[in-house]
N, C-alpha and C positions, 0 to 999 in steps of 0.2 A: 753216600747219597746223604740230603738234604732235604727237609720239604717244613713249611711253615705255612701258619693263614693267618689272613688280614684277621687287624682286630675287631671282634664281634662279626667272623665272617662275612664283612660286606664284600658285596663284589667292588673292586678298588680299580681296575688296572684295565686303563684302554692301551691303545698301541704307542703312544708317545713317550707316556710315564715308562712304561716296560721295557721300550728302546733304551730309553737313558738310564734304567736302572741293568742293562746288559752290556754299558759301557762302564759303568763306576763298580762292578765287583767283580772280575779280573782285576784292577788295581787295587783292591780291598786283600785280594789272595794274593797278589803279589807283594804284600806285607809281609805277608806269612811265611813268603818260599813255597807257597802252595799254588796250584793251577788248577783255573776253572775250565773242564773239560765242557760240558753242557748246562743250560739253563732252562729253564722253560716257566710259564706259567697258566694256569686258568687265571678266569676272574678275579677268585677270593686266596688264592693261596700259589707257593713259588716253590719249586723242584732244583736241586742244582746238583750236580754231578762235581766232585771236588777232589782232588789227586794232593794230598796234605803231607809234610813229613811227619812224623812219629813224634819229634820231637815239640807238636805244636799243641796246646790245650783244647781241643773241641769246641769246648765253652765260649773261650776266648774268639775264636774263628767264627764261630756263630753268631756271637752277640756282637762281631764286627760286621759280619754279611749280613746283619736285619738293621742293625742302628747307623751305619756310614747311607746308605742307599734312605732310609727313613727317612734321617735330618735332611740331604740334598733334595729327596724330591718333595719334602716340604716346602723347603726353597723357593723351587722351582716352577712348583704345579698347586696354586692357593687354593685349587678347590679339594684338592687332597687337604689341606690343612681345616677347610671349612668343614668338611663332612668328616674329621677325625679331632676336632676341637676339643673336645670333654678328653677324651683318651691322650690326646696330643702322643697321641704311637700309630703307625700305620699297622705294625703286626702282635697278633696275642703272644703271651709269653713263653709260650712253649714251641716247640720243635721236636720233630724226628730225623736224627740221624741211625745209618745202617751202615754196612758193607754191602758194597756190590755182591760179595759173596764169589760164587763160584760159577755165576752168568759169566757172560761174555760182553764188556763194553760195550760193542755193538750192539748187542740186543739192547741192554738196559737206556743206551744213547736213542735206540731206535724207538723204543716205548714214550720217552720223552718228549721227544720229535711229537709223538701222534697226539698230545692232549690239546685240547681246544683252547690256542690260543687266543687271546680278545682278539679284537681289533677290525 
């Protein structure tokens, strides 16, 4: 499981950028031979459940999952560029990663689906 916040924890997500991000993220995962199992967001942070092979460095995967959508969203949604013009980033530099542990995946997915998705 991965989680990260928007830069300065600004409330940034509306339905259109989040829907676009949902289309971008599986392609980024595929580049790493990983599978995006679940993605959801509240208005200032993302949660992703990703199955990735042990040969993948978590830092590289997370940096791509943060960087590629950030670049594309800033190109496609000029309002995000205006909002983050000083930082030139959508995300804070930090992130959380942790195993799903012994919790069944269905429970983790259900918990993620119950977030208050903006829109």
